[in-house]
C-alpha positions as CSV (number, residue, x, y, z in Angstrom):
1,M,0.0,0.0,0.0
2,L,1.1,3.5,-0.8
3,L,1.1,4.8,2.8
4,D,2.3,1.6,4.6
5,G,4.0,2.7,7.9
6,M,2.1,6.0,8.3
7,R,0.5,6.0,11.7
8,V,-2.4,8.4,12.3
9,V,-4.3,9.2,15.5
10,S,-7.7,10.7,14.5
11,F,-9.9,12.8,16.8
12,C,-12.3,13.4,13.9
13,H,-16.0,13.3,13.7
14,F,-19.0,14.2,11.5
15,L,-17.8,14.2,7.8
16,Q,-15.0,16.6,7.0
17,G,-12.4,14.9,9.3
18,P,-13.5,11.3,8.8
19,A,-13.5,11.7,5.0
20,A,-9.9,12.9,5.2
21,A,-9.0,10.0,7.5
22,Q,-10.7,7.5,5.1
23,Y,-8.7,8.8,2.1
24,L,-5.5,8.1,4.1
25,A,-6.6,4.8,5.4
26,D,-7.6,3.6,2.0
27,M,-4.1,4.3,0.8
28,G,-2.6,2.2,3.6
29,A,-2.2,4.5,6.6
30,E,-2.8,2.9,10.0
31,V,-5.6,5.2,11.3
32,V,-6.9,4.8,14.8
33,K,-10.0,6.9,15.6
34,I,-10.6,8.0,19.2
35,E,-14.3,8.2,20.0
36,P,-16.0,9.4,23.2
37,P,-17.5,6.8,25.5
38,G,-20.7,5.4,24.0
39,G,-19.4,6.2,20.5
40,G,-19.4,9.2,18.3
41,Y,-22.4,11.1,16.8
42,E,-21.8,9.4,13.4
43,R,-22.9,6.1,14.9
44,K,-26.2,7.5,16.0
45,W,-27.4,9.6,13.0
46,S,-27.8,8.8,9.3
47,G,-29.1,10.8,6.4
48,G,-32.3,9.3,5.0
49,D,-32.5,7.3,8.2
50,A,-30.4,4.7,6.5
51,Y,-29.1,1.9,8.8
52,V,-27.9,-1.7,8.2
53,D,-28.8,-3.8,11.2
54,G,-28.4,-0.7,13.4
55,V,-25.2,0.5,11.7
56,S,-25.4,4.0,10.4
57,A,-24.9,4.6,6.7
58,F,-23.4,8.0,7.7
59,F,-20.8,6.1,9.8
60,L,-20.2,3.6,7.0
61,C,-19.5,6.3,4.4
62,A,-16.4,7.6,6.0
63,H,-14.8,5.0,8.4
64,R,-13.6,2.3,6.0
65,N,-10.2,0.8,6.8
66,Q,-9.9,2.5,10.2
67,R,-9.9,1.1,13.7
68,T,-11.8,2.8,16.6
69,I,-11.3,3.0,20.3
70,A,-13.4,4.9,22.9
71,I,-11.4,6.9,25.4
72,D,-12.7,9.4,28.0
73,L,-10.3,12.2,27.3
74,K,-11.2,13.9,30.6
75,H,-10.0,10.9,32.6
76,P,-6.3,11.0,33.6
77,R,-5.8,7.3,32.8
78,G,-7.4,7.8,29.4
79,K,-5.0,10.7,28.7
80,E,-2.0,8.6,29.5
81,V,-3.0,6.0,26.8
82,V,-3.5,8.8,24.3
83,E,-0.2,10.3,25.1
84,R,1.5,7.0,24.4
85,M,-0.3,6.7,21.1
86,I,0.7,10.2,20.1
87,A,4.4,9.5,21.0
88,R,4.4,6.8,18.3
89,A,2.3,8.5,15.7
90,D,3.3,10.4,12.5
91,V,0.0,12.4,12.4
92,L,-2.6,13.7,14.8
93,M,-5.7,14.9,13.0
94,E,-8.8,16.6,14.6
95,N,-11.7,18.7,13.6
96,F,-13.1,20.1,16.8
97,R,-13.8,23.8,17.1
98,P,-10.7,25.9,17.9
99,G,-9.8,25.6,21.6
100,V,-11.4,22.2,22.3
101,M,-8.2,20.2,21.9
102,E,-6.4,22.6,24.3
103,R,-9.2,22.1,26.9
104,L,-8.8,18.3,26.5
105,G,-5.0,18.6,27.1
106,F,-3.9,17.8,23.5
107,G,-3.4,21.3,22.0
108,Y,-0.6,21.9,19.6
109,E,2.1,22.9,22.0
110,R,1.4,20.0,24.4
111,V,1.4,17.4,21.5
112,R,4.6,18.8,20.2
113,A,6.2,18.4,23.6
114,I,5.2,14.7,23.4
115,N,6.3,14.2,19.8
116,P,8.3,17.1,18.2
117,E,8.2,15.5,14.8
118,I,4.4,14.9,14.6
119,V,2.2,16.4,11.9
120,Y,-0.5,18.2,13.8
121,A,-3.5,18.7,11.5
122,S,-6.6,20.7,12.4
123,A,-9.8,21.2,10.4
124,S,-12.5,23.6,11.5
125,G,-15.6,25.2,10.2
126,W,-14.3,28.8,9.8
127,G,-10.6,28.8,10.7
128,R,-8.6,28.9,14.0
129,T,-8.8,32.7,14.4
130,G,-11.2,35.5,13.4
131,P,-14.7,36.6,14.3
132,M,-16.3,33.3,13.1
133,A,-13.9,31.0,14.7
134,D,-16.1,29.9,17.6
135,K,-19.3,29.6,15.6
136,P,-20.7,26.2,14.6
137,G,-19.4,25.2,11.2
138,Q,-21.5,22.8,9.1
139,D,-21.7,22.2,5.3
140,L,-25.0,24.1,4.6
141,L,-24.1,27.0,6.8
142,V,-20.8,27.4,5.0
143,Q,-22.4,27.0,1.6
144,A,-24.8,29.9,2.6
145,F,-21.9,32.0,3.9
146,C,-19.4,31.6,1.1
147,G,-21.6,32.6,-1.8
148,L,-22.2,29.1,-3.1
149,V,-26.0,29.1,-2.3
150,A,-26.5,32.6,-3.9
151,A,-24.5,31.7,-7.1
152,T,-26.1,28.2,-7.6
153,G,-29.7,29.1,-8.1
154,A,-31.0,30.8,-11.2
155,S,-34.0,32.6,-9.8
156,R,-33.5,32.0,-6.0
157,P,-30.7,30.9,-3.7
158,T,-30.2,27.2,-4.1
159,P,-27.7,25.1,-2.0
160,I,-26.0,22.0,-3.5
161,G,-28.2,19.2,-2.2
162,L,-25.3,17.3,-0.6
163,A,-22.3,17.9,1.7
164,A,-20.0,19.0,-1.1
165,V,-18.0,21.4,1.1
166,D,-17.5,18.7,3.7
167,Q,-16.3,16.2,1.1
168,H,-14.1,18.7,-0.7
169,G,-12.8,19.9,2.7
170,G,-11.9,16.3,3.6
171,A,-9.9,15.9,0.4
172,L,-8.1,19.2,1.0
173,F,-7.4,18.2,4.6
174,A,-5.9,14.9,3.4
175,L,-3.9,16.7,0.8
176,G,-2.4,19.0,3.4
177,I,-1.6,16.1,5.7
178,L,0.2,14.2,2.9
179,A,2.3,17.2,2.0
180,A,3.4,17.6,5.6
181,Y,4.0,13.9,5.9
182,V,6.4,14.0,2.9
183,K,8.2,16.9,4.6
184,K,8.5,14.9,7.8
185,L,10.0,11.9,5.9
186,R,12.4,14.2,4.1
187,T,13.5,16.5,7.0
188,G,12.3,14.9,10.2
189,R,10.4,18.0,11.1
190,G,6.7,18.2,11.8
191,T,4.2,20.7,10.5
192,R,1.0,22.4,11.8
193,V,-1.6,21.9,9.1
194,E,-4.8,23.9,9.2
195,S,-7.9,23.4,7.0
196,S,-11.4,24.8,7.1
197,L,-14.8,24.4,5.6
198,L,-14.9,28.1,4.7
199,N,-11.7,27.9,2.7
200,A,-12.9,24.6,1.1
201,G,-16.2,26.3,0.1
202,I,-14.3,29.2,-1.5
203,D,-11.8,26.8,-3.2
204,L,-14.7,25.0,-4.8
205,Q,-15.6,28.3,-6.5
206,T,-12.1,29.2,-7.8
207,E,-13.2,29.6,-11.4
208,P,-16.3,31.8,-10.8
209,L,-14.9,33.8,-8.0
210,T,-11.8,34.7,-10.0
211,S,-14.0,35.8,-12.8
212,Y,-16.4,37.7,-10.6
213,L,-13.8,39.6,-8.6
214,T,-11.5,40.3,-11.6
215,M,-14.3,41.7,-13.7
216,G,-15.7,43.9,-10.9
217,A,-19.2,42.4,-11.2
218,D,-22.1,42.8,-8.8
219,R,-24.7,40.4,-7.6
220,S,-27.2,41.3,-10.4
221,I,-25.0,39.2,-12.8
222,L,-26.1,36.0,-10.9
223,K,-29.6,36.2,-12.2
224,R,-30.3,34.2,-15.3
225,Q,-32.8,32.2,-17.4
226,E,-34.0,29.2,-15.3
227,N,-32.4,26.5,-17.5
228,L,-28.9,28.0,-17.2
229,V,-26.9,26.4,-14.4
230,S,-24.1,28.9,-14.3
231,W,-23.9,32.7,-14.3
232,F,-20.4,32.7,-15.8
233,H,-20.7,30.4,-18.8
234,Q,-22.1,31.1,-22.3
235,A,-25.5,29.7,-23.1
236,P,-26.6,27.0,-23.6
237,Y,-24.7,25.8,-20.5
238,G,-27.5,24.2,-18.5
239,V,-30.2,21.6,-18.4
240,Y,-33.4,21.5,-20.5
241,P,-36.6,19.5,-20.2
242,V,-37.4,16.9,-22.9
243,V,-40.4,14.5,-23.2
244,D,-38.7,11.7,-21.2
245,G,-36.4,13.6,-18.8
246,W,-33.8,16.3,-19.0
247,I,-30.8,17.0,-21.2
248,A,-27.6,18.8,-20.3
249,F,-25.7,20.9,-22.8
250,S,-22.2,22.2,-22.2
251,I,-20.4,24.9,-24.2
252,N,-21.0,24.1,-27.9
253,D,-20.4,25.5,-31.4
254,P,-23.7,27.4,-32.1
255,E,-23.8,26.5,-35.8
256,K,-23.3,22.8,-35.1
257,L,-26.0,22.9,-32.3
258,A,-28.4,24.6,-34.7
259,R,-27.9,21.9,-37.3
260,A,-28.1,19.1,-34.7
261,L,-31.4,20.4,-33.4
262,G,-32.7,21.4,-36.8
263,S,-33.6,24.8,-35.5
264,A,-33.8,27.8,-37.8
265,E,-34.1,30.0,-34.7
266,L,-30.8,28.9,-33.3
267,A,-29.2,29.2,-36.7
268,A,-30.3,32.9,-36.8
269,L,-28.9,33.4,-33.3
270,A,-25.5,31.8,-34.0
271,G,-23.7,35.1,-34.3
272,I,-25.0,36.8,-31.1
273,D,-22.9,37.2,-27.9
274,R,-24.1,34.1,-26.1
275,Y,-22.9,35.4,-22.7
276,R,-24.4,38.8,-22.7
277,E,-27.6,37.4,-24.5
278,R,-27.5,34.1,-22.7
279,D,-31.1,34.2,-21.6
280,R,-32.4,34.8,-25.1
281,Y,-30.3,31.9,-26.5
282,A,-31.2,29.5,-23.7
283,E,-34.9,30.1,-24.3
284,A,-34.4,29.3,-28.0
285,V,-32.6,26.0,-27.0
286,A,-35.5,25.1,-24.7
287,R,-38.0,25.6,-27.5
288,A,-35.8,23.5,-29.9
289,V,-35.8,20.4,-27.6
290,A,-39.3,20.7,-26.2
291,G,-41.6,17.9,-27.3
292,R,-38.8,15.6,-28.3
293,T,-37.3,12.5,-26.7
294,L,-33.6,11.8,-25.9
295,A,-33.6,8.9,-28.4
296,E,-34.8,11.3,-31.1
297,L,-32.2,13.9,-30.3
298,A,-29.1,11.7,-29.7
299,P,-28.1,10.6,-33.2
300,A,-27.9,14.1,-34.6
301,L,-26.2,15.5,-31.5
302,D,-23.5,12.8,-31.7
303,A,-23.1,13.2,-35.4
304,E,-22.3,16.9,-34.9
305,G,-20.0,16.3,-31.9
306,I,-22.2,18.1,-29.5
307,W,-21.2,18.0,-25.8
308,W,-24.4,16.8,-24.2
309,Q,-25.6,14.2,-21.7
310,R,-28.9,12.9,-20.4
311,V,-29.6,13.8,-16.7
312,Q,-29.3,10.6,-14.7
313,D,-30.6,10.0,-11.2
314,Y,-29.3,7.6,-8.6
315,D,-31.4,4.8,-9.9
316,D,-29.7,5.1,-13.2
317,L,-26.3,4.7,-11.6
318,R,-26.9,1.3,-10.2
319,D,-26.6,-0.4,-13.6
320,D,-24.7,2.1,-15.7
321,P,-22.0,0.4,-17.7
322,Q,-19.4,3.2,-17.3
323,V,-20.0,3.3,-13.5
324,R,-19.5,-0.5,-13.4
325,E,-16.4,-0.2,-15.5
326,N,-15.0,2.4,-13.1
327,G,-15.9,0.2,-10.1
328,C,-17.4,3.1,-8.3
329,F,-19.5,1.0,-5.9
330,L,-18.7,-1.9,-3.6
331,E,-21.3,-4.1,-1.9
332,V,-20.0,-5.3,1.5
333,P,-21.5,-7.4,4.3
334,V,-22.5,-5.5,7.5
335,E,-23.8,-7.6,10.4
336,S,-26.5,-9.8,8.7
337,G,-27.2,-7.2,6.0
338,K,-25.3,-5.5,3.2
339,A,-24.2,-1.9,2.4
340,V,-23.1,-0.3,-0.8
341,L,-20.1,1.9,-0.4
342,V,-18.6,4.5,-2.7
343,V,-15.0,3.3,-3.3
344,H,-11.8,5.3,-3.2
345,P,-11.9,7.6,-6.2
346,N,-8.4,7.1,-7.5
347,R,-6.6,4.1,-9.2
348,Y,-3.0,3.2,-8.5
349,D,-1.3,1.1,-11.1
350,G,-4.8,0.3,-12.4
351,E,-6.2,-0.8,-9.0
352,A,-8.5,0.9,-6.5
353,P,-7.7,0.4,-2.8
354,G,-10.1,-2.1,-1.4
355,V,-11.5,-2.9,2.0
356,R,-8.6,-4.3,4.1
357,D,-8.9,-7.0,6.7
358,G,-12.7,-6.8,6.5
359,G,-12.4,-3.1,7.5
360,V,-15.7,-1.9,6.2
361,V,-15.8,-0.5,9.6
362,Q,-13.2,-2.5,11.5
363,Q,-14.0,-4.4,14.7
364,L,-13.3,-2.5,17.9
365,V,-9.7,-2.0,18.8
366,H,-9.1,-4.5,21.5
367,Q,-5.4,-3.6,21.5
368,V,-3.5,-1.0,23.5
369,T,0.2,-0.4,22.8
370,L,2.4,0.8,25.7
371,D,6.0,2.0,25.4
372,C,8.1,0.2,28.0
373,P,11.2,-2.0,28.2
374,A,10.9,-5.4,26.7
375,G,9.4,-8.1,28.9
376,S,8.2,-5.7,31.6
377,I,4.9,-4.3,32.6
378,P,4.8,-0.5,33.3
379,D,4.6,0.1,37.1
380,R,2.3,3.1,36.6
381,L,-0.2,1.9,33.9
382,W,-1.8,-1.5,34.0
383,V,-4.2,-2.5,31.3
384,N,-7.0,-4.9,32.2
385,I,-8.8,-5.9,29.1
386,N,-11.7,-7.4,31.1
387,H,-12.4,-4.0,32.7
388,L,-11.9,-2.1,29.5
389,A,-14.5,-4.1,27.8
390,L,-16.9,-4.5,30.7
391,N,-16.5,-1.4,32.9
392,G,-14.8,1.1,30.7
393,E,-11.9,1.8,33.0
394,I,-8.2,1.4,33.6
395,R,-7.2,-0.2,36.8
396,L,-4.1,-0.2,39.0
397,G,-3.1,-3.7,40.1
398,E,-2.4,-7.1,38.8
399,L,-2.6,-7.5,35.0
400,E,-5.4,-10.0,34.2
401,L,-5.4,-11.5,30.7
402,P,-8.7,-13.0,29.6
403,E,-9.0,-16.2,27.7
404,G,-7.7,-15.6,24.1
405,A,-5.4,-12.7,25.2
406,S,-1.6,-12.7,24.9
407,L,1.3,-10.5,26.0
408,I,3.9,-9.7,23.4
409,G,7.2,-7.9,24.1
410,D,10.0,-6.5,22.0
411,A,12.7,-3.9,22.3
412,D,10.4,-0.9,22.9
413,T,6.8,-2.1,23.0
414,V,4.5,-4.3,25.0
415,V,1.2,-5.0,23.3
416,V,-1.8,-6.4,25.1
417,Q,-4.1,-8.1,22.6
418,C,-7.5,-9.5,23.2
419,V,-9.2,-11.7,20.6
420,V,-12.9,-10.7,20.4
421,P,-15.1,-13.8,20.9
422,T,-17.4,-14.4,17.9
423,E,-19.7,-17.1,16.8
424,A,-18.7,-16.6,13.2
425,P,-15.8,-18.5,11.7
426,E,-12.5,-16.6,11.9
427,E,-12.4,-15.8,8.2
428,E,-15.9,-14.3,8.5
429,A,-15.4,-12.4,11.7
430,A,-13.9,-9.4,10.1
431,D,-17.0,-8.9,8.0
432,R,-19.2,-8.2,11.0
433,G,-20.3,-4.6,11.4
434,P,-19.1,-2.3,14.2
435,A,-20.2,-2.8,17.8
436,E,-19.9,-0.1,20.4
437,P,-16.3,1.1,20.7
438,E,-14.1,-0.2,23.4
439,V,-13.9,2.4,26.3
440,I,-10.9,3.5,28.2
441,G,-11.5,5.8,31.2
442,A,-13.8,5.5,34.1
443,K,-16.3,8.3,33.3
444,K,-19.1,7.9,30.8
445,E,-19.5,11.6,30.0
446,E,-20.1,12.6,26.3
447,E,-17.1,14.4,24.9
448,E,-17.5,17.7,23.1
449,S,-18.3,17.2,19.5
450,D,-17.9,20.7,18.1
451,E,-16.8,20.9,14.6
């Protein structure tokens, strides 16, 4: 795998941070997510109320190939475990509101004192400083703030109907982490990486914002004929109704489009400025395709080399041959049901990263790694797997290893491993869906989940 050996401790939640962590995990990074006792919000909510045997589709969409462990970060014993994880990590990533990690005892300066070479990566809604820093940052709110909603609708403000800023923000967050990781490998020095939904939302609009600000436009330019999907493209750039659905036209040669549609009106308009008179041209295109089917239109459009496409919905994607060729979806077992995941978007030497070790959402981490001399048990921190699993606490006293557990020592690490009992055969056990995360720390308080 491309990122074999990269160790990441993730304090991420909701979508922006977990999406970034999943990109890294797909490429081979060892990502361990720290959740609050009782599990994170992502386990308890799902868009469309979509669950597979109680497993949230929202959780499934961004936690592939990661391990999870629940730790009460306000408990001193829990903090000790996290500090040991940080000491061995290459990256710490989090997307709390600014100041939360400091209150939890894992702010930038504290973490650098533990591991000076670590990449400390923070994603937030609005940025670490400024008048919006402490406000809740969520995809729709950022879309509304950054101009995306105002620019998208033709006649009224229209948000993108999905968490596009979150997903793009996750990709940018992962990009920044990878750049800092390369620097770490090259120089041995860590980097503080900062990403935000606001910057991601603005980055999504690089083309239109550059045009708008450079030309000194005002908001009146955003209004346009209802079929046009962009204020800054020439007509016919938009979607138009036909008898059996909708057709999308990109930028096209006006004479070729007039011939393809057999429209004398469009032929007469071929010489106009199709930006300044975009509404007039778009209305003529709408009249030219009205009352016709996609099957009727397709041969002439293809013959003229027109850039067009039918508007598909999600049902169409299920069996689309190009989508199948690209391997965009993967059906995986979850508990006694099945889920369909969107796979990693890139291919490496012709292959897409798959689901490793059954890690649709990996089984709970029943493993704690402690730095200590080989063959010895730390005199300050004892790990009792029974109590971790049953009572959610770290105990001082004799180390008790449950049936199926083992103690492994080497030059600088002792690992306590617990094999999770399961009724399924060993080869099938990894396909089981996620249970509640293992808990470290005596308290059961919900951790802050600010984005």
